[in-house]
MOPAC internal coordinates of N, CA, C and O (Angstrom, degrees):
PM7 1SCF
backbone

  N    0.0000 0     0.00 0     0.00 0    0    0    0
  C    1.4398 1     0.00 0     0.00 0    1    0    0
  C    1.5229 1   107.50 1     0.00 0    2    1    0
  O    1.2310 1   119.74 1   -48.82 1    3    2    1
  N    1.2894 1   118.10 1   131.18 1    3    2    1
  C    1.4549 1   122.43 1  -178.41 1    5    3    2
  C    1.5125 1   109.51 1  -117.15 1    6    5    3
  O    1.2310 1   120.81 1   -46.68 1    7    6    5
  N    1.3160 1   116.06 1   133.32 1    7    6    5
  C    1.4607 1   120.90 1   178.54 1    9    7    6
  C    1.5108 1   108.84 1  -121.16 1   10    9    7
  O    1.2310 1   120.53 1   -39.70 1   11   10    9
  N    1.3093 1   116.59 1   140.30 1   11   10    9
  C    1.4663 1   120.82 1   176.85 1   13   11   10
  C    1.5168 1   107.98 1   -99.26 1   14   13   11
  O    1.2310 1   121.05 1   -52.49 1   15   14   13
  N    1.2905 1   115.59 1   127.51 1   15   14   13
  C    1.4517 1   121.68 1   179.79 1   17   15   14
  C    1.5180 1   109.09 1  -111.13 1   18   17   15
  O    1.2310 1   120.64 1   -42.73 1   19   18   17
  N    1.3089 1   116.38 1   137.27 1   19   18   17
  C    1.4616 1   120.19 1   177.43 1   21   19   18
  C    1.5190 1   108.18 1  -119.53 1   22   21   19
  O    1.2310 1   120.41 1   -47.91 1   23   22   21
  N    1.3038 1   116.82 1   132.09 1   23   22   21
  C    1.4585 1   120.67 1   177.66 1   25   23   22
  C    1.5210 1   108.95 1  -147.16 1   26   25   23
  O    1.2310 1   120.38 1   -30.64 1   27   26   25
  N    1.3377 1   116.89 1   149.36 1   27   26   25
  C    1.4620 1   119.08 1  -178.40 1   29   27   26
  C    1.5306 1   111.39 1   -70.89 1   30   29   27
  O    1.2310 1   120.51 1   -38.41 1   31   30   29
  N    1.3149 1   116.63 1   141.59 1   31   30   29
  C    1.4603 1   121.67 1   175.80 1   33   31   30
  C    1.5235 1   107.73 1   -92.65 1   34   33   31
  O    1.2310 1   120.42 1     1.02 1   35   34   33
  N    1.3172 1   116.80 1  -178.98 1   35   34   33
  C    1.4694 1   120.22 1  -179.09 1   37   35   34
  C    1.5237 1   112.11 1   -62.52 1   38   37   35
  O    1.2310 1   120.43 1   148.10 1   39   38   37
  N    1.3000 1   116.78 1   -31.90 1   39   38   37
  C    1.4530 1   120.24 1  -179.12 1   41   39   38
  C    1.5296 1   111.41 1   -81.22 1   42   41   39
  O    1.2310 1   119.43 1   179.66 1   43   42   41
  N    1.3283 1   118.69 1    -0.34 1   43   42   41
  C    1.4478 1   121.25 1   178.64 1   45   43   42
  C    1.5117 1   113.51 1    89.86 1   46   45   43
  O    1.2310 1   120.17 1   175.13 1   47   46   45
  N    1.3415 1   117.28 1    -4.87 1   47   46   45
  C    1.4620 1   119.54 1   178.14 1   49   47   46
  C    1.5245 1   108.87 1   -83.49 1   50   49   47
  O    1.2310 1   121.38 1   -19.31 1   51   50   49
  N    1.2994 1   114.96 1   160.69 1   51   50   49
  C    1.4594 1   120.10 1   178.81 1   53   51   50
  C    1.5191 1   109.50 1   -93.84 1   54   53   51
  O    1.2310 1   121.04 1   -48.88 1   55   54   53
  N    1.3001 1   115.61 1   131.12 1   55   54   53
  C    1.4562 1   121.19 1   177.81 1   57   55   54
  C    1.5251 1   108.46 1  -107.14 1   58   57   55
  O    1.2310 1   120.41 1   -45.96 1   59   58   57
  N    1.3011 1   116.82 1   134.04 1   59   58   57
  C    1.4670 1   120.56 1   178.81 1   61   59   58
  C    1.5341 1   108.18 1  -103.21 1   62   61   59
  O    1.2310 1   121.58 1   -51.57 1   63   62   61
  N    1.2970 1   114.58 1   128.43 1   63   62   61
  C    1.4506 1   120.26 1   179.13 1   65   63   62
  C    1.5225 1   108.76 1  -126.81 1   66   65   63
  O    1.2310 1   120.69 1   -31.66 1   67   66   65
  N    1.2739 1   116.29 1   148.34 1   67   66   65
  C    1.4526 1   120.75 1   176.80 1   69   67   66
  C    1.5150 1   107.69 1  -105.64 1   70   69   67
  O    1.2310 1   121.33 1   -53.44 1   71   70   69
  N    1.3341 1   115.07 1   126.56 1   71   70   69
  C    1.4560 1   120.06 1  -179.20 1   73   71   70
  C    1.5190 1   108.37 1  -127.67 1   74   73   71
  O    1.2310 1   120.52 1   -47.62 1   75   74   73
  N    1.2940 1   116.61 1   132.38 1   75   74   73
  C    1.4565 1   121.26 1   179.78 1   77   75   74
  C    1.5338 1   108.45 1   -84.04 1   78   77   75
  O    1.2310 1   121.00 1   -53.42 1   79   78   77
  N    1.3310 1   115.70 1   126.58 1   79   78   77
  C    1.4564 1   121.40 1   178.97 1   81   79   78
  C    1.5220 1   107.46 1  -106.12 1   82   81   79
  O    1.2310 1   120.55 1   -57.71 1   83   82   81
  N    1.3108 1   116.56 1   122.29 1   83   82   81
  C    1.4626 1   120.95 1  -177.84 1   85   83   82
  C    1.5206 1   110.85 1   -89.52 1   86   85   83
  O    1.2310 1   121.74 1   -39.76 1   87   86   85
  N    1.3037 1   114.27 1   140.24 1   87   86   85
  C    1.4606 1   119.73 1   174.63 1   89   87   86
  C    1.5224 1   108.05 1   -81.85 1   90   89   87
  O    1.2310 1   120.68 1   -33.26 1   91   90   89
  N    1.3239 1   116.30 1   146.74 1   91   90   89
  C    1.4712 1   118.10 1   179.42 1   93   91   90
  C    1.5308 1   110.93 1   -67.07 1   94   93   91
  O    1.2310 1   120.84 1   -32.94 1   95   94   93
  N    1.3195 1   116.00 1   147.06 1   95   94   93
  C    1.4632 1   121.16 1   178.36 1   97   95   94
  C    1.5347 1   109.19 1   -74.57 1   98   97   95
  O    1.2310 1   120.68 1   -10.45 1   99   98   97
  N    1.3269 1   116.30 1   169.55 1   99   98   97
  C    1.4662 1   120.77 1   178.09 1  101   99   98
  C    1.5232 1   110.84 1   -60.53 1  102  101   99
  O    1.2310 1   121.18 1   140.82 1  103  102  101
  N    1.3285 1   115.34 1   -39.18 1  103  102  101
  C    1.4692 1   119.58 1   179.38 1  105  103  102
  C    1.5248 1   111.14 1   -64.26 1  106  105  103
  O    1.2310 1   120.95 1   138.64 1  107  106  105
  N    1.3395 1   115.78 1   -41.36 1  107  106  105
  C    1.4604 1   119.61 1   178.77 1  109  107  106
  C    1.5179 1   111.11 1   -65.95 1  110  109  107
  O    1.2310 1   120.13 1   138.72 1  111  110  109
  N    1.3293 1   117.35 1   -41.28 1  111  110  109
  C    1.4619 1   120.78 1   177.59 1  113  111  110
  C    1.5259 1   111.04 1   -63.49 1  114  113  111
  O    1.2310 1   120.66 1   140.48 1  115  114  113
  N    1.3417 1   116.35 1   -39.52 1  115  114  113
  C    1.4723 1   120.34 1   177.54 1  117  115  114
  C    1.5259 1   110.52 1   -63.40 1  118  117  115
  O    1.2310 1   120.79 1   135.19 1  119  118  117
  N    1.3173 1   116.10 1   -44.81 1  119  118  117
  C    1.4774 1   120.50 1   179.82 1  121  119  118
  C    1.5227 1   110.69 1   -61.95 1  122  121  119
  O    1.2310 1   120.13 1   140.66 1  123  122  121
  N    1.3268 1   117.36 1   -39.34 1  123  122  121
  C    1.4676 1   121.34 1   177.84 1  125  123  122
  C    1.5196 1   110.19 1   -62.14 1  126  125  123
  O    1.2310 1   120.12 1   136.89 1  127  126  125
  N    1.3374 1   117.37 1   -43.11 1  127  126  125
  C    1.4725 1   121.46 1   178.99 1  129  127  126
  C    1.5200 1   110.85 1   -64.33 1  130  129  127
  O    1.2310 1   120.34 1   139.10 1  131  130  129
  N    1.3289 1   116.96 1   -40.90 1  131  130  129
  C    1.4698 1   120.80 1   178.11 1  133  131  130
  C    1.5204 1   109.98 1   -61.80 1  134  133  131
  O    1.2310 1   120.41 1   134.93 1  135  134  133
  N    1.3250 1   116.82 1   -45.07 1  135  134  133
  C    1.4610 1   120.70 1   179.84 1  137  135  134
  C    1.5254 1   111.82 1   -63.92 1  138  137  135
  O    1.2310 1   120.22 1   142.38 1  139  138  137
  N    1.3365 1   117.18 1   -37.62 1  139  138  137
  C    1.4704 1   120.65 1   177.38 1  141  139  138
  C    1.5273 1   110.23 1   -63.13 1  142  141  139
  O    1.2310 1   120.80 1   134.99 1  143  142  141
  N    1.3359 1   116.08 1   -45.01 1  143  142  141
  C    1.4744 1   119.67 1   179.85 1  145  143  142
  C    1.5212 1   110.89 1   -63.64 1  146  145  143
  O    1.2310 1   120.22 1   139.78 1  147  146  145
  N    1.3367 1   117.19 1   -40.22 1  147  146  145
  C    1.4635 1   120.30 1   178.49 1  149  147  146
  C    1.5273 1   110.58 1   -63.17 1  150  149  147
  O    1.2310 1   120.46 1   136.12 1  151  150  149
  N    1.3294 1   116.73 1   -43.88 1  151  150  149
  C    1.4665 1   121.21 1   179.58 1  153  151  150
  C    1.5263 1   110.24 1   -62.28 1  154  153  151
  O    1.2310 1   120.37 1   137.37 1  155  154  153
  N    1.3416 1   116.90 1   -42.63 1  155  154  153
  C    1.4627 1   121.21 1   178.53 1  157  155  154
  C    1.5224 1   110.82 1   -62.72 1  158  157  155
  O    1.2310 1   120.40 1   139.55 1  159  158  157
  N    1.3362 1   116.84 1   -40.45 1  159  158  157
  C    1.4728 1   120.86 1   179.26 1  161  159  158
  C    1.5263 1   110.60 1   -64.19 1  162  161  159
  O    1.2310 1   120.81 1   135.30 1  163  162  161
  N    1.3189 1   116.06 1   -44.70 1  163  162  161
  C    1.4616 1   120.19 1   179.46 1  165  163  162
  C    1.5291 1   110.18 1   -61.08 1  166  165  163
  O    1.2310 1   120.93 1   133.66 1  167  166  165
  N    1.3410 1   115.83 1   -46.34 1  167  166  165
  C    1.4588 1   119.66 1   179.55 1  169  167  166
  C    1.5212 1   111.35 1   -62.14 1  170  169  167
  O    1.2310 1   120.07 1   140.94 1  171  170  169
  N    1.3330 1   117.47 1   -39.06 1  171  170  169
  C    1.4686 1   120.85 1   179.44 1  173  171  170
  C    1.5233 1   111.03 1   -64.73 1  174  173  171
  O    1.2310 1   120.25 1   138.33 1  175  174  173
  N    1.3206 1   117.13 1   -41.67 1  175  174  173
  C    1.4692 1   120.63 1   178.98 1  177  175  174
  C    1.5280 1   110.50 1   -64.46 1  178  177  175
  O    1.2310 1   120.32 1   133.40 1  179  178  177
  N    1.3173 1   117.00 1   -46.60 1  179  178  177
  C    1.4696 1   120.87 1  -179.22 1  181  179  178
  C    1.5291 1   110.69 1   -64.24 1  182  181  179
  O    1.2310 1   120.06 1   136.81 1  183  182  181
  N    1.3358 1   117.49 1   -43.19 1  183  182  181
  C    1.4752 1   120.61 1   178.50 1  185  183  182
  C    1.5232 1   111.02 1   -62.91 1  186  185  183
  O    1.2310 1   120.23 1   138.63 1  187  186  185
  N    1.3159 1   117.16 1   -41.37 1  187  186  185
  C    1.4607 1   121.43 1   178.57 1  189  187  186
  C    1.5290 1   110.76 1   -64.24 1  190  189  187
  O    1.2310 1   120.74 1   139.80 1  191  190  189
  N    1.3115 1   116.20 1   -40.20 1  191  190  189
  C    1.4670 1   120.40 1   178.08 1  193  191  190
  C    1.5280 1   110.37 1   -65.05 1  194  193  191
  O    1.2310 1   120.40 1   141.46 1  195  194  193
  N    1.3340 1   116.84 1   -38.54 1  195  194  193
  C    1.4726 1   120.34 1   177.19 1  197  195  194
  C    1.5144 1   110.57 1   -64.02 1  198  197  195
  O    1.2310 1   120.44 1   133.67 1  199  198  197
  N    1.3541 1   116.76 1   -46.33 1  199  198  197
  C    1.4708 1   120.32 1   179.83 1  201  199  198
  C    1.5261 1   111.53 1   -62.50 1  202  201  199
  O    1.2310 1   120.69 1   148.01 1  203  202  201
  N    1.3246 1   116.29 1   -31.99 1  203  202  201
  C    1.4661 1   120.90 1   179.77 1  205  203  202
  C    1.5206 1   112.38 1   -79.43 1  206  205  203
  O    1.2310 1   120.42 1   173.98 1  207  206  205
  N    1.3222 1   116.80 1    -6.02 1  207  206  205
  C    1.4562 1   120.84 1   179.58 1  209  207  206
  C    1.5150 1   114.13 1    83.32 1  210  209  207
  O    1.2310 1   120.26 1  -170.34 1  211  210  209
  N    1.3158 1   117.11 1     9.66 1  211  210  209
  C    1.4636 1   120.27 1  -177.06 1  213  211  210
  C    1.5201 1   113.62 1   -75.74 1  214  213  211
  O    1.2310 1   120.14 1   162.95 1  215  214  213
  N    1.3257 1   117.34 1   -17.05 1  215  214  213
  C    1.4581 1   119.86 1  -175.87 1  217  215  214
  C    1.5185 1   113.14 1  -113.66 1  218  217  215
  O    1.2310 1   120.38 1  -169.44 1  219  218  217
  N    1.3245 1   116.88 1    10.56 1  219  218  217
  C    1.4682 1   119.88 1  -177.02 1  221  219  218
  C    1.5178 1   112.85 1   -67.59 1  222  221  219
  O    1.2310 1   120.83 1   127.03 1  223  222  221
  N    1.2919 1   116.02 1   -52.97 1  223  222  221
  C    1.4623 1   121.05 1  -174.25 1  225  223  222
  C    1.5237 1   109.55 1  -109.05 1  226  225  223
  O    1.2310 1   120.51 1   -64.63 1  227  226  225
  N    1.3105 1   116.64 1   115.37 1  227  226  225
  C    1.4657 1   120.11 1  -178.25 1  229  227  226
  C    1.5263 1   109.71 1  -104.35 1  230  229  227
  O    1.2310 1   121.55 1  -107.41 1  231  230  229
  N    1.3197 1   114.64 1    72.59 1  231  230  229
  C    1.4561 1   119.16 1  -179.88 1  233  231  230
  C    1.5285 1   111.93 1  -109.06 1  234  233  231
  O    1.2310 1   120.21 1   168.48 1  235  234  233
  N    1.3156 1   117.21 1   -11.52 1  235  234  233
  C    1.4615 1   120.62 1  -179.70 1  237  235  234
  C    1.5140 1   111.19 1   -79.13 1  238  237  235
  O    1.2310 1   121.16 1   -22.28 1  239  238  237
  N    1.3047 1   115.38 1   157.72 1  239  238  237
  C    1.4620 1   120.51 1   179.01 1  241  239  238
  C    1.5184 1   107.51 1  -136.58 1  242  241  239
  O    1.2310 1   121.18 1   -39.07 1  243  242  241
  N    1.3227 1   115.35 1   140.93 1  243  242  241
  C    1.4577 1   120.72 1   178.68 1  245  243  242
  C    1.5224 1   108.06 1  -134.05 1  246  245  243
  O    1.2310 1   120.69 1   -38.38 1  247  246  245
  N    1.3067 1   116.29 1   141.62 1  247  246  245
  C    1.4628 1   120.44 1   179.01 1  249  247  246
  C    1.5188 1   108.24 1  -145.79 1  250  249  247
  O    1.2310 1   121.25 1   -30.86 1  251  250  249
  N    1.2880 1   115.22 1   149.14 1  251  250  249
  C    1.4565 1   119.27 1   178.88 1  253  251  250
  C    1.5100 1   109.80 1  -179.01 1  254  253  251
  O    1.2310 1   121.12 1   -17.27 1  255  254  253
  N    1.3020 1   115.47 1   162.73 1  255  254  253
  C    1.4607 1   120.72 1   178.31 1  257  255  254
  C    1.5178 1   108.64 1  -104.22 1  258  257  255
  O    1.2310 1   121.55 1   -51.57 1  259  258  257
  N    1.3214 1   114.65 1   128.43 1  259  258  257
  C    1.4594 1   120.65 1   177.31 1  261  259  258
  C    1.5194 1   108.25 1  -136.39 1  262  261  259
  O    1.2310 1   121.19 1   -15.32 1  263  262  261
  N    1.2995 1   115.32 1   164.68 1  263  262  261
  C    1.4496 1   121.36 1   179.99 1  265  263  262
  C    1.5301 1   110.87 1   -61.59 1  266  265  263
  O    1.2310 1   120.77 1   -45.22 1  267  266  265
  N    1.3205 1   116.13 1   134.78 1  267  266  265
  C    1.4668 1   120.85 1   177.41 1  269  267  266
  C    1.5288 1   110.05 1   -63.11 1  270  269  267
  O    1.2310 1   120.69 1   145.84 1  271  270  269
  N    1.3295 1   116.29 1   -34.16 1  271  270  269
  C    1.4654 1   120.48 1   178.63 1  273  271  270
  C    1.5309 1   110.85 1   -65.65 1  274  273  271
  O    1.2310 1   120.59 1   141.52 1  275  274  273
  N    1.3296 1   116.48 1   -38.48 1  275  274  273
  C    1.4648 1   120.53 1   177.18 1  277  275  274
  C    1.5247 1   110.62 1   -61.02 1  278  277  275
  O    1.2310 1   120.60 1   135.82 1  279  278  277
  N    1.3087 1   116.46 1   -44.18 1  279  278  277
  C    1.4682 1   121.26 1   179.31 1  281  279  278
  C    1.5246 1   110.17 1   -64.14 1  282  281  279
  O    1.2310 1   120.21 1   133.82 1  283  282  281
  N    1.3156 1   117.20 1   -46.18 1  283  282  281
  C    1.4645 1   121.32 1  -179.54 1  285  283  282
  C    1.5218 1   111.72 1   -59.80 1  286  285  283
  O    1.2310 1   120.59 1   134.25 1  287  286  285
  N    1.3365 1   116.47 1   -45.75 1  287  286  285
  C    1.4584 1   119.76 1  -178.73 1  289  287  286
  C    1.5277 1   111.55 1   -68.38 1  290  289  287
  O    1.2310 1   120.19 1   141.79 1  291  290  289
  N    1.3319 1   117.24 1   -38.21 1  291  290  289
  C    1.4612 1   120.43 1   178.18 1  293  291  290
  C    1.5279 1   110.65 1   -65.24 1  294  293  291
  O    1.2310 1   120.30 1   139.00 1  295  294  293
  N    1.3187 1   117.03 1   -41.00 1  295  294  293
  C    1.4707 1   120.55 1   177.65 1  297  295  294
  C    1.5286 1   110.53 1   -66.28 1  298  297  295
  O    1.2310 1   120.73 1   138.50 1  299  298  297
  N    1.3225 1   116.22 1   -41.50 1  299  298  297
  C    1.4659 1   119.56 1   179.72 1  301  299  298
  C    1.5257 1   110.44 1   -64.74 1  302  301  299
  O    1.2310 1   120.47 1   140.30 1  303  302  301
  N    1.3125 1   116.71 1   -39.70 1  303  302  301
  C    1.4680 1   120.12 1  -178.10 1  305  303  302
  C    1.5219 1   112.18 1   -71.30 1  306  305  303
  O    1.2310 1   120.36 1   144.00 1  307  306  305
  N    1.3264 1   116.92 1   -36.00 1  307  306  305
  C    1.4642 1   120.10 1  -177.10 1  309  307  306
  C    1.5176 1   112.65 1   -92.28 1  310  309  307
  O    1.2310 1   120.12 1   155.55 1  311  310  309
  N    1.3212 1   117.38 1   -24.45 1  311  310  309
  C    1.4537 1   120.12 1  -175.16 1  313  311  310
  C    1.5170 1   112.39 1    84.08 1  314  313  311
  O    1.2310 1   120.24 1  -178.41 1  315  314  313
  N    1.3209 1   117.14 1     1.59 1  315  314  313
  C    1.4628 1   120.79 1   178.21 1  317  315  314
  C    1.5183 1   108.78 1   -78.42 1  318  317  315
  O    1.2310 1   120.63 1   -31.98 1  319  318  317
  N    1.3309 1   116.41 1   148.02 1  319  318  317
  C    1.4589 1   119.30 1  -176.36 1  321  319  318
  C    1.5200 1   113.36 1  -111.51 1  322  321  319
  O    1.2310 1   119.90 1   153.38 1  323  322  321
  N    1.3150 1   117.79 1   -26.62 1  323  322  321
  C    1.4618 1   118.10 1  -177.80 1  325  323  322
  C    1.5298 1   110.93 1   -99.55 1  326  325  323
  O    1.2310 1   121.25 1   -31.57 1  327  326  325
  N    1.3255 1   115.21 1   148.43 1  327  326  325
  C    1.4649 1   120.67 1   178.13 1  329  327  326
  C    1.5283 1   110.61 1   -61.76 1  330  329  327
  O    1.2310 1   120.61 1   140.84 1  331  330  329
  N    1.3259 1   116.45 1   -39.16 1  331  330  329
  C    1.4697 1   121.02 1  -179.16 1  333  331  330
  C    1.5272 1   110.68 1   -61.78 1  334  333  331
  O    1.2310 1   120.29 1   133.07 1  335  334  333
  N    1.3347 1   117.06 1   -46.93 1  335  334  333
  C    1.4672 1   120.54 1   178.33 1  337  335  334
  C    1.5219 1   110.98 1   -60.42 1  338  337  335
  O    1.2310 1   120.73 1   138.92 1  339  338  337
  N    1.3186 1   116.22 1   -41.08 1  339  338  337
  C    1.4577 1   121.37 1  -178.79 1  341  339  338
  C    1.5301 1   111.09 1   -63.81 1  342  341  339
  O    1.2310 1   120.37 1   132.47 1  343  342  341
  N    1.3128 1   116.90 1   -47.53 1  343  342  341
  C    1.4685 1   121.06 1   179.41 1  345  343  342
  C    1.5263 1   110.29 1   -65.49 1  346  345  343
  O    1.2310 1   120.21 1   138.73 1  347  346  345
  N    1.3172 1   117.20 1   -41.27 1  347  346  345
  C    1.4608 1   121.73 1   179.53 1  349  347  346
  C    1.5319 1   110.09 1   -61.07 1  350  349  347
  O    1.2310 1   120.01 1   134.71 1  351  350  349
  N    1.3272 1   117.59 1   -45.29 1  351  350  349
  C    1.4579 1   121.06 1   179.12 1  353  351  350
  C    1.5256 1   110.76 1   -64.56 1  354  353  351
  O    1.2310 1   120.15 1   135.07 1  355  354  353
  N    1.3247 1   117.32 1   -44.93 1  355  354  353
  C    1.4652 1   120.58 1  -178.74 1  357  355  354
  C    1.5238 1   111.41 1   -61.35 1  358  357  355
  O    1.2310 1   120.44 1   134.42 1  359  358  357
  N    1.3302 1   116.76 1   -45.58 1  359  358  357
  C    1.4613 1   120.44 1  -179.91 1  361  359  358
  C    1.5277 1   111.61 1   -67.77 1  362  361  359
  O    1.2310 1   120.34 1   140.11 1  363  362  361
  N    1.3173 1   116.95 1   -39.89 1  363  362  361
  C    1.4722 1   120.27 1   178.29 1  365  363  362
  C    1.5243 1   110.20 1   -63.83 1  366  365  363
  O    1.2310 1   120.25 1   140.78 1  367  366  365
  N    1.3320 1   117.14 1   -39.22 1  367  366  365
  C    1.4619 1   120.59 1   178.58 1  369  367  366
  C    1.5247 1   110.72 1   -60.88 1  370  369  367
  O    1.2310 1   120.51 1   137.22 1  371  370  369
  N    1.3063 1   116.63 1   -42.78 1  371  370  369
  C    1.4603 1   120.45 1   178.79 1  373  371  370
  C    1.5285 1   111.96 1   -69.39 1  374  373  371
  O    1.2310 1   120.69 1   137.35 1  375  374  373
  N    1.3131 1   116.29 1   -42.65 1  375  374  373
  C    1.4654 1   120.51 1  -177.60 1  377  375  374
  C    1.5253 1   112.12 1   -66.18 1  378  377  375
  O    1.2310 1   120.35 1   148.22 1  379  378  377
  N    1.3261 1   116.94 1   -31.78 1  379  378  377
  C    1.4620 1   120.76 1  -176.50 1  381  379  378
  C    1.5192 1   113.40 1   -97.95 1  382  381  379
  O    1.2310 1   119.95 1  -178.69 1  383  382  381
  N    1.3191 1   117.70 1     1.31 1  383  382  381
  C    1.4598 1   121.47 1  -177.57 1  385  383  382
  C    1.5235 1   110.35 1   -56.48 1  386  385  383
  O    1.2310 1   120.59 1   -45.86 1  387  386  385
  N    1.3235 1   116.48 1   134.14 1  387  386  385
  C    1.4570 1   120.25 1  -175.69 1  389  387  386
  C    1.5302 1   114.22 1   -95.56 1  390  389  387
  O    1.2310 1   119.36 1   177.05 1  391  390  389
  N    1.3094 1   118.82 1    -2.95 1  391  390  389
  C    1.4638 1   123.71 1   179.07 1  393  391  390
  C    1.5215 1   112.62 1    57.27 1  394  393  391
  O    1.2310 1   120.37 1  -147.72 1  395  394  393
  N    1.3272 1   116.90 1    32.28 1  395  394  393
  C    1.4630 1   120.97 1  -178.45 1  397  395  394
  C    1.5202 1   111.78 1   -57.31 1  398  397  395
  O    1.2310 1   120.31 1   131.48 1  399  398  397
  N    1.3217 1   117.02 1   -48.52 1  399  398  397
  C    1.4638 1   120.52 1  -175.97 1  401  399  398
  C    1.5262 1   111.35 1   -59.81 1  402  401  399
  O    1.2310 1   120.69 1   135.49 1  403  402  401
  N    1.3154 1   116.29 1   -44.51 1  403  402  401
  C    1.4719 1   120.45 1  -179.95 1  405  403  402
  C    1.5285 1   110.73 1   -63.67 1  406  405  403
  O    1.2310 1   120.06 1   134.54 1  407  406  405
  N    1.3076 1   117.50 1   -45.46 1  407  406  405
  C    1.4621 1   121.78 1   179.46 1  409  407  406
  C    1.5185 1   110.36 1   -64.48 1  410  409  407
  O    1.2310 1   120.04 1   139.77 1  411  410  409
  N    1.3176 1   117.53 1   -40.23 1  411  410  409
  C    1.4618 1   121.78 1   179.25 1  413  411  410
  C    1.5250 1   110.80 1   -61.72 1  414  413  411
  O    1.2310 1   120.51 1   136.31 1  415  414  413
  N    1.3272 1   116.63 1   -43.69 1  415  414  413
  C    1.4731 1   120.56 1   178.79 1  417  415  414
  C    1.5215 1   111.13 1   -62.87 1  418  417  415
  O    1.2310 1   120.35 1   138.66 1  419  418  417
  N    1.3282 1   116.93 1   -41.34 1  419  418  417
  C    1.4684 1   120.76 1  -178.44 1  421  419  418
  C    1.5281 1   111.81 1   -65.78 1  422  421  419
  O    1.2310 1   120.28 1   144.42 1  423  422  421
  N    1.3249 1   117.08 1   -35.58 1  423  422  421
  C    1.4580 1   120.44 1  -175.11 1  425  423  422
  C    1.5237 1   113.34 1   -98.40 1  426  425  423
  O    1.2310 1   119.85 1   179.55 1  427  426  425
  N    1.3147 1   117.88 1    -0.45 1  427  426  425
  C    1.4634 1   121.47 1  -177.52 1  429  427  426
  C    1.5228 1   110.23 1   -60.49 1  430  429  427
  O    1.2310 1   121.24 1   -51.02 1  431  430  429
  N    1.3207 1   115.24 1   128.98 1  431  430  429
  C    1.4627 1   120.68 1   177.93 1  433  431  430
  C    1.5137 1   113.89 1    84.34 1  434  433  431
  O    1.2310 1   119.61 1  -174.50 1  435  434  433
  N    1.3144 1   118.36 1     5.50 1  435  434  433
  C    1.4627 1   120.79 1   179.23 1  437  435  434
  C    1.5127 1   109.93 1  -115.06 1  438  437  435
  O    1.2310 1   121.61 1   -30.20 1  439  438  437
  N    1.3168 1   114.53 1   149.80 1  439  438  437
  C    1.4615 1   121.21 1   177.39 1  441  439  438
  C    1.5238 1   107.22 1  -130.51 1  442  441  439
  O    1.2310 1   121.13 1   -42.74 1  443  442  441
  N    1.3048 1   115.45 1   137.26 1  443  442  441
  C    1.4652 1   120.87 1   177.50 1  445  443  442
  C    1.5291 1   108.50 1   -60.46 1  446  445  443
  O    1.2310 1   119.45 1   -55.17 1  447  446  445
  N    1.3483 1   118.65 1   124.83 1  447  446  445
  C    1.4740 1   121.82 1  -177.30 1  449  447  446
  C    1.5425 1   112.51 1   -60.32 1  450  449  447
  O    1.2310 1   119.71 1   153.45 1  451  450  449
  N    1.3199 1   118.16 1   -26.55 1  451  450  449
  C    1.4630 1   120.34 1  -178.47 1  453  451  450
  C    1.5279 1   112.48 1   -83.84 1  454  453  451
  O    1.2310 1   119.94 1   174.69 1  455  454  453
  N    1.3061 1   117.72 1    -5.31 1  455  454  453
  C    1.4619 1   122.04 1  -178.60 1  457  455  454
  C    1.5190 1   110.10 1   -74.75 1  458  457  455
  O    1.2310 1   120.33 1   -53.89 1  459  458  457
  N    1.3384 1   116.98 1   126.11 1  459  458  457
  C    1.4649 1   121.34 1   179.04 1  461  459  458
  C    1.5252 1   108.10 1   -90.30 1  462  461  459
  O    1.2310 1   120.84 1   -64.81 1  463  462  461
  N    1.3010 1   116.01 1   115.19 1  463  462  461
  C    1.4587 1   121.76 1  -176.40 1  465  463  462
  C    1.5258 1   112.99 1   -90.67 1  466  465  463
  O    1.2310 1   119.45 1   167.05 1  467  466  465
  N    1.3228 1   118.65 1   -12.95 1  467  466  465
  C    1.4580 1   121.77 1   176.21 1  469  467  466
  C    1.4989 1   114.54 1    86.30 1  470  469  467
  O    1.2310 1   119.54 1  -164.90 1  471  470  469
  N    1.3002 1   118.48 1    15.10 1  471  470  469
  C    1.4704 1   119.12 1   174.47 1  473  471  470
  C    1.5007 1   110.74 1  -141.84 1  474  473  471
  O    1.2310 1   120.10 1   180.00 1  475  474  473

């Protein structure tokens, strides 16, 4: 795909240049979709924590030493840039966890005896 760009030169005349614009590869498009889903998940967790009142009062303080590589990878995976945002998201994720997998495993293969199945 070729696009023509026009911009003023120092003399005030317009110069036309041809610049080739590359379309993103399938891998790049996939990575963009993954990043969008991650951003949406982070926003959903933070919004849920706000609605639950978990983020209203920021008077608590937490400190600890962790691997710099762990922080870098967590920031890269989430797209968050500040340590505070990262810790807030991690704690909110834990606080709001619904334990679906654990409950599903416990109830797998069982049916409520009062449930009418129609046969």
